[in-house]
C-alpha distance (Angstrom), angle and dihedral (degrees) to the residues before:
residue distance angle dihedral
X1 . . .
X2 3.83 . .
X3 3.81 91.0 .
X4 3.83 91.9 50.4
X5 3.81 89.3 48.2
X6 3.81 92.6 53.2
X7 3.79 93.0 44.0
X8 3.79 89.4 50.8
X9 3.80 91.2 53.3
X10 3.82 91.3 46.8
X11 3.81 90.3 49.9
X12 3.80 90.8 49.5
X13 3.81 91.8 51.4
X14 3.82 91.7 47.8
X15 3.81 91.0 48.7
X16 3.81 89.7 51.6
X17 3.81 91.0 50.5
X18 3.80 90.1 54.7
X19 3.80 95.9 40.7
X20 3.80 90.5 52.3
X21 3.81 87.1 71.3
X22 3.81 91.5 69.6
X23 3.80 90.4 74.4
X24 3.81 89.8 62.2
X25 3.81 97.6 49.2
X26 3.84 96.2 76.5
X27 3.82 89.3 49.0
X28 3.81 91.3 50.5
X29 3.82 91.6 52.1
X30 3.83 104.2 33.4
X31 3.79 94.0 156.1
X32 3.80 93.7 63.1
X33 3.80 123.8 82.3
X34 3.82 121.9 -117.6
X35 3.81 91.0 -110.6
X36 3.81 90.3 53.9
X37 3.80 92.0 50.0
X38 3.80 91.5 49.1
X39 3.80 95.0 44.7
X40 3.81 92.3 46.4
X41 3.80 94.3 47.4
X42 3.79 95.1 49.0
X43 3.79 95.6 41.7
X44 3.81 86.0 55.8
X45 3.82 90.5 45.1
X46 3.81 90.3 51.5
X47 3.80 93.8 49.2
X48 3.81 94.2 47.4
X49 3.81 92.1 44.6
X50 3.82 92.3 48.4
X51 3.81 91.5 52.9
X52 3.81 92.8 48.1
X53 3.80 95.9 44.6
X54 3.82 96.4 42.8
X55 3.84 96.8 93.4
X56 3.81 92.4 56.7
X57 3.81 98.9 30.9
X58 3.80 98.1 110.9
X59 3.81 93.3 48.4
X60 3.80 92.5 46.9
X61 3.79 94.0 50.8
X62 3.78 90.6 57.5
X63 3.81 92.3 53.3
X64 3.81 95.2 56.5
X65 3.79 128.9 73.7
X66 3.80 131.7 -161.1
X67 3.81 92.6 -84.6
X68 3.80 91.3 57.4
X69 3.81 93.0 48.4
X70 3.82 90.7 49.0
X71 3.81 88.5 50.5
X72 3.80 90.9 51.4
X73 3.82 90.7 52.1
X74 3.80 96.6 52.5
X75 3.80 94.1 37.4
X76 3.80 89.5 53.0
X77 3.80 90.0 52.8
X78 3.81 98.5 42.4
X79 3.80 99.4 39.4
X80 3.78 99.3 34.4
X81 3.81 122.5 14.7
X82 3.82 102.0 32.7
X83 3.80 94.4 32.9
X84 3.79 96.2 52.2
X85 3.82 95.6 43.9
X86 3.80 89.2 54.5
X87 3.81 93.6 41.8
X88 3.81 94.0 50.3
X89 3.81 89.9 48.4
X90 3.82 90.0 49.5
X91 3.82 92.9 50.4
X92 3.80 93.6 47.2
X93 3.82 93.2 45.2
X94 3.79 102.0 36.7
X95 3.80 107.4 16.3
X96 3.81 136.4 -111.3
X97 3.81 96.0 -74.5
X98 3.80 95.7 52.8
X99 3.81 92.3 46.1
X100 3.81 90.9 47.2
X101 3.80 89.9 50.7
X102 3.79 95.6 53.9
X103 3.80 95.6 41.3
X104 3.79 85.6 48.0
X105 3.80 87.8 70.3
X106 3.82 88.5 69.6
X107 3.83 94.5 86.1
X108 3.80 90.3 57.7
X109 3.81 92.7 45.7
X110 3.81 93.6 47.5
X111 3.81 93.4 43.8
X112 3.79 90.5 53.2
X113 3.82 90.8 46.3
X114 3.80 90.7 50.9
X115 3.79 96.4 44.4
X116 3.81 91.3 96.0
X117 3.80 97.5 41.1
X118 3.77 123.9 107.8
X119 3.83 114.8 -71.8
X120 3.81 89.1 18.6
X121 3.78 119.2 144.9
X122 3.83 121.4 -133.3
X123 3.78 112.2 -76.6
X124 3.81 91.8 -121.8
X125 3.83 88.8 65.2
X126 3.81 89.1 55.1
X127 3.82 93.1 50.5
X128 3.86 95.4 93.5
X129 3.80 91.0 49.6
X130 3.81 93.0 48.4
X131 3.82 91.7 46.0
X132 3.82 92.2 52.3
X133 3.81 91.8 46.8
X134 3.82 91.6 49.1
X135 3.81 91.2 48.6
X136 3.80 91.0 49.5
X137 3.79 92.5 50.1
X138 3.81 90.3 47.2
X139 3.81 88.7 56.5
X140 3.80 91.3 51.5
X141 3.79 91.3 46.3
X142 3.81 94.1 49.7
X143 3.80 91.7 49.8
X144 3.81 96.3 42.6
X145 3.78 101.0 42.3
X146 3.81 96.8 40.0
X147 3.81 93.0 55.9
X148 3.84 114.2 99.0
X149 3.78 116.4 -103.1
X150 3.81 96.6 14.7
X151 3.76 129.6 117.5
X152 3.80 131.2 18.2
X153 3.79 135.3 -157.4
X154 3.85 94.1 -114.4
X155 3.81 89.6 47.9
X156 3.80 91.6 48.6
X157 3.81 92.3 49.4
X158 3.81 90.9 49.0
X159 3.81 90.1 49.5
X160 3.82 91.4 50.3
X161 3.81 89.8 49.9
X162 3.80 89.6 50.2
X163 3.82 89.4 50.4
X164 3.81 92.2 54.2
X165 3.80 92.1 45.9
X166 3.82 92.7 47.8
X167 3.80 93.8 47.2
X168 3.81 91.4 51.6
X169 3.80 89.4 50.6
X170 3.81 96.3 48.6
X171 3.81 93.9 47.3
X172 3.80 94.4 42.4
X173 3.81 95.0 44.2
X174 3.81 92.5 49.8
X175 3.79 92.3 51.0
X176 3.80 93.5 46.8
X177 3.81 91.6 49.7
X178 3.80 90.1 49.9
X179 3.80 88.8 55.5
X180 3.82 98.9 43.1
X181 3.79 118.2 69.7
X182 3.80 99.5 161.2
X183 3.82 96.9 81.8
X184 3.79 132.3 48.4
X185 3.81 124.7 -120.5
X186 3.82 89.9 -105.3
X187 3.82 92.8 49.2
X188 3.80 91.6 49.8
X189 3.82 89.6 51.6
X190 3.80 91.2 51.4
X191 3.81 92.6 46.8
X192 3.79 88.8 50.4
X193 3.78 87.9 51.6
X194 3.80 93.8 52.1
X195 3.81 92.3 50.2
X196 3.81 92.3 43.9
X197 3.80 90.2 50.3
X198 3.81 90.0 56.0
X199 3.81 90.1 48.8
X200 3.81 89.6 49.0
X201 3.82 89.9 58.8
X202 3.80 88.4 66.4
X203 3.81 91.0 48.5
X204 3.81 92.4 46.8
X205 3.82 94.3 67.3
X206 3.81 97.6 64.4
X207 3.81 91.6 29.5
X208 3.80 96.9 59.4
X209 3.81 107.6 15.7
X210 3.80 99.7 43.1
X211 3.81 99.6 33.9
X212 3.80 122.1 110.6
X213 3.78 123.2 -124.7
X214 3.79 135.6 56.4
X215 3.79 128.6 -119.0
X216 3.78 130.5 -164.8
X217 3.80 122.9 -125.6
X218 3.82 93.0 -96.3
X219 3.81 90.8 56.1
X220 3.81 91.4 48.9
X221 3.80 92.7 50.0
X222 3.79 89.7 49.3
X223 3.80 89.0 49.6
X224 3.82 91.6 50.6
X225 3.79 90.8 49.8
X226 3.81 93.0 49.2
X227 3.82 97.0 47.6
X228 3.81 90.8 42.3
X229 3.80 92.4 52.7
X230 3.81 92.1 45.3
X231 3.81 90.7 48.5
X232 3.80 93.1 51.2
X233 3.80 99.2 40.6
X234 3.80 103.3 32.1
X235 3.80 102.2 29.1
X236 3.81 108.1 29.7
X237 3.81 99.8 31.7
X238 3.81 99.5 24.1
X239 3.80 95.2 48.6
X240 3.82 92.6 46.8
X241 3.81 90.2 52.7
X242 3.80 90.7 46.4
X243 3.80 92.3 50.8
X244 3.80 89.1 52.8
X245 3.82 90.2 51.2
X246 3.81 91.3 46.7
X247 3.79 91.0 55.7
X248 3.80 95.9 43.2
X249 3.81 98.7 45.3
X250 3.82 136.5 53.0
X251 3.82 111.4 -102.8
X252 3.81 93.2 -112.0
X253 3.82 91.2 56.2
X254 3.80 94.0 40.1
X255 3.79 87.5 54.7
X256 3.80 90.1 58.7
X257 3.80 89.9 55.4
X258 3.83 87.8 69.6
X259 3.81 86.3 73.2
X260 3.81 87.1 78.5
X261 3.80 90.4 62.7
X262 3.81 87.5 59.3
X263 3.81 93.5 43.7
X264 3.78 94.8 49.3
X265 3.81 91.2 41.3
X266 3.80 88.7 56.9
X267 3.82 91.8 45.2
X268 3.80 92.2 51.9
X269 3.80 89.1 46.2
X270 3.82 91.2 54.5
X271 3.80 90.6 49.4
X272 3.80 91.5 47.9
X273 3.82 91.9 49.2
X274 3.82 91.5 43.2
X275 3.79 96.7 -128.3
X276 3.81 142.6 112.0
X277 3.81 119.6 -109.6
X278 3.79 117.7 -94.3
X279 3.80 121.7 -116.0
X280 3.81 90.4 -97.3
X281 3.81 92.3 49.5
X282 3.80 91.9 47.5
X283 3.81 90.9 50.0
X284 3.79 89.5 48.2
X285 3.79 93.1 54.3
X286 3.81 91.9 49.1
X287 3.81 91.9 48.5
X288 3.82 93.8 46.4
X289 3.79 91.3 49.7
X290 3.80 89.8 48.0
X291 3.79 89.5 52.8
X292 3.80 91.4 55.6
X293 3.81 91.9 47.1
X294 3.82 91.0 51.5
X295 3.80 91.6 48.0
X296 3.81 91.8 48.7
X297 3.80 90.2 49.5
X298 3.81 90.8 51.1
X299 3.82 89.9 52.6
X300 3.81 95.8 42.4
X301 3.83 112.0 141.2
X302 3.78 111.0 -97.2
X303 3.79 95.0 37.3
X304 3.81 110.7 109.3
X305 3.77 116.8 -113.7
X306 3.77 126.5 -151.0
X307 3.81 94.6 -79.1
X308 3.79 93.8 47.0
X309 3.80 92.0 49.6
X310 3.79 91.4 52.1
X311 3.81 90.7 50.9
X312 3.79 89.6 50.1
X313 3.78 93.5 58.7
X314 3.80 96.4 36.8
X315 3.83 114.5 109.4
């Protein structure tokens, strides 16, 4: 139990380190529209996933029912297609810091959503963690939105839409994985990739055929390299690690692991911009990390959750 708990936390941190790269992709390909970045990434994800899952495809199909396939369809849309279109638009309109700030609210939203799930601890024990996370995000927000020339209303609205879409995915994916025991975390990630790749085919038509602007061959090869790398690192590897964390950890604690996406996204942004973090950004990173530590301590194995406490007082 303790070993699974620690491995789940390690997997969540590793997933966040990989997911943090998605904030850089729109900056690396500024001439491409958000729909093109999303379609390209998930077409690549679908192709890679199809190749990797092909040897076990027939066996996997027999282990899934209609409910699981429906879940894969809406999870692919919410957590991949819709989320990344909105995120890329937010980054290009409002900048990396503003997008990181808003998406950074996801840990709080997911933790609150998971506070009544099985193995959840009482919400009052999560209060210190949530307070630290909120304070950290406030520091990022103050620094990002007070700087001249940063942020925009369309970018903010896109970031809020991405937050809603991402929260729905994290909560829904965790609950589906808790119910399904016939596939591994890696297999579920690959199946999600195959379904998302099919959905991306529909998005690719307006994204590439109806979009304005021309690019030379060098720009297209750079685009292919960027979306391919993001698909492999963030989608294939990152999602598999996240699925492992989702199975090993209570939803409220897994939600806090999303903080590392924000932390690593900020770190990569500092490296890209060639600067050190400001005082506010440094304070934010310390506070966000403290929030995760407090949440992990509240969920430490051996501490009674809500269900165990009720059993303790039951006659």
